[in-house]
C-alpha positions as CSV (number, residue, x, y, z in Angstrom):
1,M,-3.5,12.2,6.5
2,L,-0.1,13.7,6.5
3,I,0.8,11.0,9.1
4,I,-0.3,8.2,6.6
5,L,2.0,10.2,4.0
6,G,4.6,10.5,6.5
7,I,4.9,6.7,7.5
8,H,4.4,5.7,4.0
9,A,7.2,8.0,2.8
10,F,9.6,6.3,5.5
11,F,8.7,2.6,4.4
12,C,9.2,3.9,0.4
13,I,12.7,5.6,1.1
14,C,13.6,2.5,3.4
15,L,12.7,0.5,0.2
16,V,15.0,2.6,-1.9
17,A,18.0,2.7,0.6
18,N,18.3,-1.0,1.4
19,A,17.7,-2.3,-2.5
20,S,21.0,-3.7,-3.8
21,S,21.8,-4.6,-7.1
22,V,24.7,-7.1,-6.2
23,V,24.2,-8.8,-3.1
24,E,21.2,-11.3,-2.4
25,F,19.4,-11.0,0.8
26,S,19.1,-14.1,2.5
27,Y,17.4,-14.9,6.2
28,R,16.5,-18.2,7.7
29,G,15.5,-19.6,4.5
30,I,14.0,-16.5,2.8
31,K,16.0,-15.3,-0.1
32,I,15.1,-12.1,-2.0
33,S,17.1,-11.8,-5.2
34,T,18.8,-8.7,-6.6
35,N,16.0,-8.3,-9.1
36,T,13.3,-8.7,-6.7
37,Q,15.1,-5.9,-4.4
38,L,15.3,-3.5,-7.4
39,A,11.8,-4.1,-8.4
40,L,10.6,-3.3,-4.7
41,A,13.0,-0.2,-4.6
42,T,11.3,1.0,-8.1
43,W,7.9,0.6,-6.6
44,G,9.3,2.7,-3.6
45,L,10.5,5.1,-5.7
46,L,7.3,5.4,-7.6
47,G,5.6,5.7,-4.0
48,V,7.4,8.8,-3.4
49,L,6.4,10.3,-6.6
50,A,3.0,9.5,-5.7
51,I,3.1,10.9,-2.2
52,T,4.5,14.2,-3.3
53,A,1.6,14.4,-5.8
54,A,-0.6,13.7,-3.0
55,L,0.7,16.4,-0.8
56,V,0.5,18.9,-3.9
57,G,-3.1,17.8,-4.5
58,W,-3.8,18.0,-0.8
59,S,-2.3,21.8,-0.6
60,Q,-3.8,23.1,-3.5
61,Q,-7.0,20.9,-3.3
62,R,-6.8,19.1,-6.9
63,E,-8.3,15.7,-7.2
64,F,-6.1,14.1,-9.9
65,P,-3.0,14.0,-7.6
66,M,-5.2,12.8,-4.9
67,A,-6.4,10.1,-7.6
68,V,-3.1,8.9,-8.5
69,Y,-2.0,8.2,-5.0
70,F,-5.1,6.5,-4.2
71,W,-4.7,4.0,-6.9
72,Y,-1.0,3.6,-6.1
73,L,-2.0,2.7,-2.6
74,F,-4.6,0.5,-3.8
75,V,-2.2,-1.6,-5.9
76,T,0.2,-1.3,-2.7
77,T,-2.5,-2.8,-0.6
78,I,-3.3,-5.6,-3.1
79,L,0.5,-6.4,-3.2
80,V,1.0,-6.3,0.5
81,T,-2.0,-8.4,1.4
82,A,-0.6,-11.2,-1.5
83,L,2.8,-10.8,0.7
84,V,1.1,-11.7,3.8
85,F,-0.9,-14.5,2.5
86,W,2.3,-16.0,0.9
87,V,4.2,-15.7,4.3
88,A,1.5,-17.2,6.2
89,S,1.3,-19.8,3.5
90,T,5.0,-20.9,3.8
91,D,6.3,-22.5,6.7
92,W,9.6,-20.8,7.1
93,E,8.6,-19.7,10.6
94,C,9.5,-23.3,11.9
95,S,13.1,-22.6,10.8
96,L,13.2,-19.9,13.8
97,V,12.1,-22.4,16.2
98,Q,15.3,-24.2,17.9
99,E,15.2,-27.7,19.3
100,D,16.2,-27.7,22.6
101,L,14.9,-29.0,25.9
102,Q,12.1,-26.6,26.1
103,S,10.8,-27.3,22.5
104,Q,11.0,-31.1,23.0
105,R,8.9,-30.6,26.6
106,I,6.1,-28.6,24.8
107,G,6.4,-29.9,21.5
108,F,8.2,-28.5,18.4
109,S,4.7,-28.5,16.4
110,F,3.1,-26.5,19.0
111,L,5.8,-23.9,19.0
112,C,5.9,-23.8,15.1
113,T,2.1,-23.2,15.3
114,V,2.3,-20.6,17.7
115,L,4.7,-18.5,15.6
116,S,2.8,-19.0,12.5
117,A,-0.3,-18.1,14.1
118,A,1.7,-14.7,15.4
119,V,3.0,-14.0,12.0
120,L,-0.2,-14.3,10.5
121,L,-2.1,-12.0,13.2
122,V,0.8,-9.4,12.7
123,G,0.4,-9.6,8.7
124,L,-3.4,-9.1,9.2
125,A,-2.8,-6.0,11.5
126,I,-0.4,-4.7,8.8
127,V,-3.3,-5.3,5.9
128,A,-5.7,-3.7,8.4
129,V,-3.4,-0.4,8.8
130,V,-3.0,-0.5,5.1
131,L,-6.7,-0.7,4.5
132,F,-7.5,2.1,6.9
133,A,-5.0,4.0,5.1
134,L,-6.7,3.5,1.8
135,Y,-10.0,4.7,3.0
136,T,-8.7,7.7,4.6
137,I,-7.1,8.8,1.4
138,Y,-10.5,7.9,-0.4
139,Q,-12.3,10.1,2.0
140,V,-9.6,13.0,1.6
141,Q,-10.5,12.7,-2.1
142,A,-14.1,12.7,-2.0
143,T,-13.9,15.8,0.3
144,I,-11.8,17.7,-2.2
145,H,-14.1,16.5,-5.0
146,E,-17.0,17.9,-3.2
147,S,-15.3,21.0,-2.4
148,V,-14.4,21.6,-6.0
149,L,-18.2,21.0,-6.9
150,E,-19.5,23.3,-4.4
151,S,-17.0,26.2,-5.7
152,L,-18.3,26.0,-9.1
153,S,-21.2,28.8,-9.8
154,E,-24.3,28.4,-11.5
155,T,-23.2,29.1,-14.9
156,S,-20.2,26.5,-14.8
157,R,-22.6,23.8,-13.6
158,L,-24.8,24.4,-16.4
159,L,-22.0,24.6,-19.2
160,L,-20.5,21.3,-17.3
161,R,-23.9,19.6,-17.5
162,E,-24.6,20.9,-21.2
163,K,-21.2,19.5,-22.2
164,Q,-22.0,15.8,-20.4
165,N,-25.2,15.8,-22.3
166,E,-23.2,16.6,-25.6
167,I,-20.9,13.7,-24.8
168,S,-23.5,11.2,-23.7
169,K,-25.5,12.2,-27.1
170,A,-22.2,11.6,-29.0
171,Y,-21.7,8.3,-27.2
172,W,-25.2,6.8,-28.0
173,S,-25.2,8.2,-31.5
């Protein structure tokens, strides 16, 4: 889990460090506006806060900070998946292929297709890694939840069950 948090912290810090409110990023047809850069930096800063909460929750065996990080990572997974499918659906990779004798011999379309497939496979690998991280955090959160439930005494369990019954009666009334 610490490896996942460390790698995620590295990416979040890189998002914050590389954001610019002045210069638009442009590379081979992909343009990232300053507003998008600032939105990504804000998301990265929220990620640093969620990672810190997860570290505190893990060290003190608290479930809520782990839940905060889990839901942050869940939304991040959805955003990364959407980004991968957006990149795969655009044809900007073809601008990376130069028309020379090699591309004329093999065929420009073939090189463009191979590069597009490589980008898609790398993107899907990234999504798989993020899904694995999400699963790992879910398992840690479940383990903390189980350890908290096991540490409750019988009296606490009875009081908790009684309170839950009162809440359910109030709900159905």
